[in-house]
KOLFI-629498 format. One line per 8 residues: their letters; for each residue x, y, z of C-alpha. Coordinates in steps of 0.001 Angstrom, whole numbers, plus 500000, padded with zeros to 6 digits. Layout:
<sites>
A> X,Y,Z  ... $
</sites>
This chain:
<sites>
MGIYVNPG> 413993,389532,071207  412120,387419,073739  408640,386515,074881  408552,388622,078030  411791,390602,077786  412125,392930,074794  409216,391457,072804  409762,393862,069888 $
NCGFTDIR> 407256,395942,067968  405283,393361,065970  402141,393866,068098  402015,397585,067407  402945,396988,063759  399786,394923,063366  397775,397691,065033  399180,400315,062640 $
NDLYIDKS> 398350,398102,059666  394643,398522,060446  392393,401540,060995  394103,403450,063789  393219,406371,066069  396367,408168,067196  396745,407746,070956  400517,408150,071005 $
GLISLIND> 400231,411271,073158  399994,408848,076090  403695,408102,075582  404644,411665,076476  402834,411293,079808  404924,408212,080615  408108,409914,079385  407475,412682,081914 $
TINTPRRL> 407629,410118,084741  410876,408400,083728  413441,408402,086545  411216,410527,088779  409357,409650,091990  406271,409359,089738  407797,406528,087734  405019,404040,088616 $
TCVSRPRR> 401726,404486,086734  398569,402397,086919  395680,403121,084536  392470,401109,084991  389647,401005,082447  386995,398512,081295  387365,395562,078962  387622,396422,075287 $
FGKSFAAQ> 388795,399958,075986  392175,399617,074294  394339,398566,077241  396346,396046,075220  396752,398473,072313  398290,401005,074681  400607,398417,076233  401829,397190,072847 $
MLCAYYDR> 402387,400785,071714  404579,401427,074749  406525,398222,074102  407220,399262,070522  408330,402722,071585  410727,401769,074392  412140,398366,073316  415793,398882,072393 $
TCDSDALF> 416046,395684,070331  414007,397154,067456  413778,400309,065355  410262,401720,065658  410731,405178,064163  408700,404289,061053  405748,403350,063300  405726,406668,065166 $
RDLEIAEN> 407140,409381,062919  403668,410349,061582  402012,410303,065028  401528,412958,067693  404396,411720,069851  406933,412498,067113  406234,416208,067634  407330,415961,071279 $
EDYGTYLN> 410806,417342,071951  411709,414212,073943  410611,411845,071170  414077,410696,070178  415461,410769,073706  413492,407708,074805  412686,405960,071501  414031,402370,071607 $
QYDVIYLD> 416357,403079,074515  415316,400573,077199  415077,396929,078036  411351,396249,078272  409559,393622,080330  406050,393054,078981  403551,390847,080808  400033,390142,079605 $
LTGIRLYS> 398687,388474,082736  395723,386913,080934  398197,384902,078871  399798,383052,081775  396697,381543,083351  397088,378191,081595  400753,377945,082569  400392,378883,086219 $
DNYKNAAS> 397604,376568,087458  394915,379248,087347  397410,381804,088695  398252,379742,091790  401879,379742,090670  401785,383128,088937  404652,384706,090875  407005,381744,090460 $
YISRQIIS> 406106,381295,086785  406712,384961,085951  409990,385003,087874  411234,381817,086240  410439,382962,082694  411917,386442,083052  415070,385179,084748  415552,382589,081993 $
ELKEMYPT> 415374,385230,079273  417640,387618,081173  420226,384882,081688  420314,384314,077945  420737,388043,077315  423282,388633,080075  425105,385346,080820  427213,386785,083654 $
INAEQDLP> 424287,387632,085960  423546,385528,089038  420301,383764,088095  419986,381988,091458  418588,385061,093218  415008,386286,093553  413714,388226,090575  414242,391774,091958 $
YVLADAVS> 417922,391082,092524  418366,389388,089153  416906,392528,087592  419378,394640,089571  422267,392507,088295  421020,392885,084725  420962,396661,085088  424521,396609,086425 $
VSGTKFIM> 425687,394599,083423  423742,396483,080726  423907,399967,082195  420234,400371,081242  417178,400379,083488  413969,398555,082635  410613,399828,081476  408072,397349,082850 $
IIDEWDAP> 404641,397073,081238  401960,394886,082796  398722,394430,080900  395655,393190,082827  397613,393382,086078  394495,392445,088089  393580,389307,086105  394965,386934,088801 $
IRENPEIQ> 392898,388674,091499  389754,388693,089389  390044,385072,088338  391369,383544,091550  390879,385718,094650  392527,383062,096828  396002,383943,095507  395545,387660,096144 $
REYLLFLR> 397911,387971,099096  400796,386076,097480  400398,387923,094192  400323,391362,095824  403422,390479,097836  405161,389628,094563  404255,393033,093124  405410,394736,096312 $
SLFKNGAI> 408776,393023,095998  409199,394753,092643  407551,398118,093150  407693,398859,096877  411259,397820,097482  413366,400789,098568  416631,399066,097749  415589,397929,094283 $
TSKVFAAA> 412703,399781,092604  414372,403077,091665  417619,401315,090687  415893,398826,088399  412945,400640,086808  413094,403833,084795  409297,403584,084678  406474,401079,085017 $
YMTGILPI> 403026,401107,083433  400246,398817,084622  396787,398615,083189  393788,396617,084307  390087,396815,085019  390167,397370,088767  392130,399959,090736  394944,398581,092859 $
KKDDSQSA> 393598,396407,095648  393288,398132,099004  395031,396638,102018  392850,397802,104917  392345,401463,103962  395500,401913,101867  396604,400730,098442  398544,397486,098613 $
ISDFYEYT> 401166,398990,096262  400992,402569,097434  403784,404085,095320  401762,403864,092099  400039,406931,090737  396549,405681,089868  394169,406873,087159  390733,405270,087115 $
MLEASQFA> 387241,405611,085659  386476,407691,088747  389481,409983,088398  391381,409737,085120  393052,413173,085315  395473,413776,082409  394878,410252,081091  391177,410949,080424 $
EYVGFTEP> 391511,411438,076662  393354,408113,076382  390670,406061,078158  388530,405891,075018  387854,407841,071836  387100,411549,072103  384310,413212,070157  386592,414917,067578 $
EVRNLCAE> 388294,411569,066924  384965,409810,066381  383574,412645,064267  386594,412422,061940  386374,408643,061832  382718,408808,060830  383389,411400,058128  386225,409358,056629 $
NHIDFKLM> 384137,406164,056585  380709,407622,055701  379159,406639,059032  376210,408473,060649  377872,410410,063474  374590,411120,065307  373847,407416,065599  377437,406670,066596 $
KEWYDGYH> 377125,409218,069397  373796,407851,070614  375080,404283,070693  378604,404542,072103  379177,407996,073653  378405,409057,077197  381347,408271,079498  382131,411281,081670 $
LENIDSIY> 385696,411970,082784  387422,415119,084027  386970,417944,081533  385792,415488,078870  382067,414816,078755  382173,412665,075613  384244,409499,075785  383275,406684,073407 $
NPNSVMKA> 383713,402935,073756  386584,402357,071269  385946,398681,070591  382293,399267,069748  383062,402305,067583  385613,400364,065539  383244,397439,065076  380436,399759,063992 $
VHFHHFRS> 382790,401254,061393  383911,397829,060230  380425,396318,059959  378621,399552,059011  376014,398569,061563  375045,399785,065038  374283,397277,067745  375375,396291,071233 $
FWTETSAA> 378810,394812,070667  379141,394636,074437  377371,391265,074356  380408,389881,072537  382730,390615,075472  383258,388548,078582  382091,391524,080641  378499,391107,079513 $
GSLLSFIK> 377840,387839,081343  378737,389290,084737  376168,392088,084892  373276,389949,086145  375328,388481,088989  376136,391961,090281  372720,393612,089981  371050,390597,091648 $
RDMEGLGA> 373070,391069,094825  370898,391294,097898  371583,394941,098676  368638,396948,099981  367361,399360,097367  369726,398203,094601  366958,396849,092370  365027,400129,092517 $
LIIQLIGG> 368161,402089,091629  368818,399864,088622  365280,400518,087381  365862,404263,087750  369074,403987,085766  367413,402045,082962  364741,404741,082819  367435,407324,082059 $
NSVPVDVS> 367892,408857,085496  371087,409476,087425  371443,408168,090983  373805,409271,093778  376633,407000,094863  379362,407029,097500  382474,405542,095869  384712,405761,098930 $
SFSNDLVT> 384122,402339,100507  384743,400152,097451  387474,397582,098174  388697,397277,094573  387784,393625,094147  384913,391520,092846  383909,389856,096101  383807,392454,098884 $
FHNKDDVL> 380581,394472,098865  379476,396376,101945  376453,398106,100407  374719,398999,097144  377168,401865,096558  380006,399340,096269  378107,397462,093565  377430,400653,091615 $
TLLVHLGY> 381088,401694,091959  382203,398357,090554  379846,398833,087600  381624,402128,086894  384997,400373,086765  383532,397648,084556  382199,400264,082139  378484,399652,082677 $
LTYDAETT> 377997,403051,084325  379708,406412,084142  380476,408602,087154  380249,412368,087463  382574,413498,090244  380944,416933,090468  377460,415585,091179  378666,412260,092695 $
QVRIPNEE> 376082,410483,090560  376163,407567,088144  374123,406915,085021  374011,404502,082095  376193,406170,079460  374660,405211,076125  372243,403147,074056  374541,400132,073943 $
LRREFSRT> 374636,399815,077726  370960,400690,078215  370121,397700,076045  372404,395493,078106  370725,396586,081334  367255,396204,079849  368067,392746,078507  369693,391680,081765 $
IRQDKRPE> 366964,392949,084081  364469,390689,082293  366600,387707,083333  366266,388695,086983  363565,386361,088299  363088,388014,091657  359354,388714,092169  359792,392448,092746 $
TMKRVAES> 361819,392852,089563  359443,390798,087452  356526,392825,088846  358204,396130,087989  358992,395017,084417  355412,393832,083922  354055,397161,085215  356182,399164,082809 $
DQLILDTI> 355174,396923,079913  351522,397367,080845  351925,401142,081063  353235,401232,077501  350284,399121,076331  347819,401359,078198  349361,404409,076538  349170,402834,073081 $
HMNEAAVA> 345522,401904,073710  344792,405435,074965  343692,404264,078423  344178,407654,080076  342974,406712,083556  345243,403661,083742  348250,405680,082578  347653,408390,085189 $
AEIEKIHM> 347111,405801,087937  350311,403894,087169  352425,407044,087052  350882,408136,090357  351831,404769,091807  355432,405113,090614  355568,408578,092157  354349,407327,095516 $
ENTNPLNA> 356820,404441,095558  359766,406588,094468  359549,409993,096097  363149,411119,095653  362906,412068,091951  360207,414626,092782  362010,416512,095525  362895,419322,093099 $
NNENSLRA> 359214,420093,092405  359541,421050,088740  359123,419572,085275  362619,418069,085351  361725,415994,088391  358446,415051,086706  360517,413872,083742  362477,411616,086111 $
VIQLAYFS> 359263,409888,087196  358109,409440,083594  361463,407912,082666  361175,405561,085609  357628,404577,084687  358403,403894,081026  361808,402285,081630  361021,399221,079450 $
YKDYYLKM> 360346,401328,076344  363479,399891,074678  361547,396846,073536  359541,399007,071152  360963,402509,070909  363895,404840,070524  363629,407758,072950  364495,411372,072131 $
EELPTGHG> 364375,414092,074788  364131,417853,074313  363738,417281,070587  363975,420609,068693  360921,421147,066518  361442,424632,065097  358758,425975,067454  360256,424823,070728 $
YADIVYLP> 361320,421521,072222  359208,418395,072586  359744,416999,076082  359945,413318,075093  359368,411570,071778  359179,407779,071596  359821,406742,068000  359032,403121,067037 $
KQGETVPA> 362008,400958,066157  362232,399693,062624  359718,396876,062125  357538,397801,065108  353867,398597,064419  353201,400657,067555  352339,404372,067213  354893,407111,067857 $
LVVELKWN> 354365,408983,071143  354883,412736,071533  354863,413408,075284  354482,416825,076900  354815,417266,080667  353175,419950,082801  353791,420859,086429  350789,422325,088308 $
QSADAAIA> 348876,422651,085040  346412,420417,083200  347048,417544,080824  344797,419313,078327  347177,422288,078451  349994,419921,077558  348069,418664,074510  347291,422240,073480 $
QIKEQKYP> 350990,423132,073578  351884,420119,071436  349415,421287,068811  350234,424983,068995  353964,424388,068740  353441,421786,065991  355685,419252,067717  354509,416236,065646 $
QVLQGYGG> 355730,417882,062463  359287,417099,063527  358411,413502,062600  357867,414329,058940  358755,411274,056925  357458,408940,059614  354404,407379,058023  352846,405707,061046 $
EILLVGIA> 350280,406745,063617  351214,409433,066162  349694,409780,069625  349846,413027,071587  350317,412314,075301  349820,415050,077870  350845,414198,081436  350345,416689,084243 $
YDKEARQK> 351101,416754,087964  349213,419019,090357  350697,418949,093819  347669,420719,095349  345069,418420,093778  342505,417178,096317  342319,413673,094869  344607,412320,092191 $
SYTCTIEK> 347739,414361,091542  348309,413005,088038  346118,413403,084986  346642,412179,081446  345139,413099,078091  345884,411107,074939  344810,412041,071422  345533,410779,067940 $
WQAPE> 347374,413309,065834  345504,414544,062806  347873,416247,060397  346517,419589,059119  345359,419467,055533 $
</sites>
């Protein structure tokens, strides 16, 4: 048992000793690729989405120097007919690239360090091999001696590129020598599994290691359910640990992948279960500090799109030009595509739009945008803050005027000419509500659905807002509907003040298109 070659199953043993969601079905997907032209798999997903857990699980399953049956016999993979065929049958090479930074001069010597360490361990295992050759040929000698191919697992494969872009070319050439080598690759590797944050770096218009089958946050295919936690998994976890599932869903759900609309951030879910508390655990990851640097990039229209996203709207994006690195940005679409890979946004391939997936990330965006000191951003934040204050103080004219202004400055959300597009403008106008409120849309009341309800956060003294929107009708009609349908009664148990807010848009109005009526709710006796 070595450090990089056949590291054993202790990592996965530790994982099984704690609260564990069964993701062993991923193993069957890799088993299906063994000794086929599809033997090379690369799965990219954000930080804290279980990449290392998956890598250590694969190590434990394939490593032939240990007996891992006890770790897997109660998991999904044990029901697969090929379970025993591949269990502990291979020499495994496991590299966690984040762990070699200190030993390779900030990755400048990554290729030589990796080669030297693996060759040293192989020489100890198989003394008759020729250790004076380059790594691919040493691996080929080892296979000849052992009669067994390698399973290679690389965790955080893109760490050298992310941390030190200057070594990109040399590092990619090293990977090509292993995985795009016609004389070596199929003879040496039964399968390879790489995981990282970014997709494989493009070389001109093609992947630099083109033989890998890639699965990303844009197109996860059959790996989608293994990117994060699915809704049934989280629902069961909440039931077993007496956690409020509705709050868990609001905070950490929202990633959209093929055929799975509900993917949860696994790290945040597990921490919420452990601490019995919901908050943005994203701030505790190294990913959080990078958001401001990306959204401040001088790309025309990017700031306005970020504001729309914070308000709860989706925005279109072209993901095709992204270069799969952290330094090459041709336009605002490249920045938004990167934010999808980093986990800040989720992408819907059917609509080709991105949105902020959940409460945790909305708070990160809202917090981060207030650190952006560009005049236009500061002005927009101040305007939204003022709009909330004007609403609370029942300044109807000011509310209508500000929403009209937002409409005029952002015409795209209203192209559909209906109440849904009006909702998009309202979300954009009130985007800074997170400082005071929790927002609920289409809230069922027993007599219909309240368009938007802003409920004060615990400890806030502001009134609750029940908002009804009307297209080509009057704001008074909106207030009348709130009363007739008894929308405020859905807030039974809330002891504070409630304001009824009617907002209407009349496209044919001769003067101002927007009107607003605000009333205090008087509960019927």
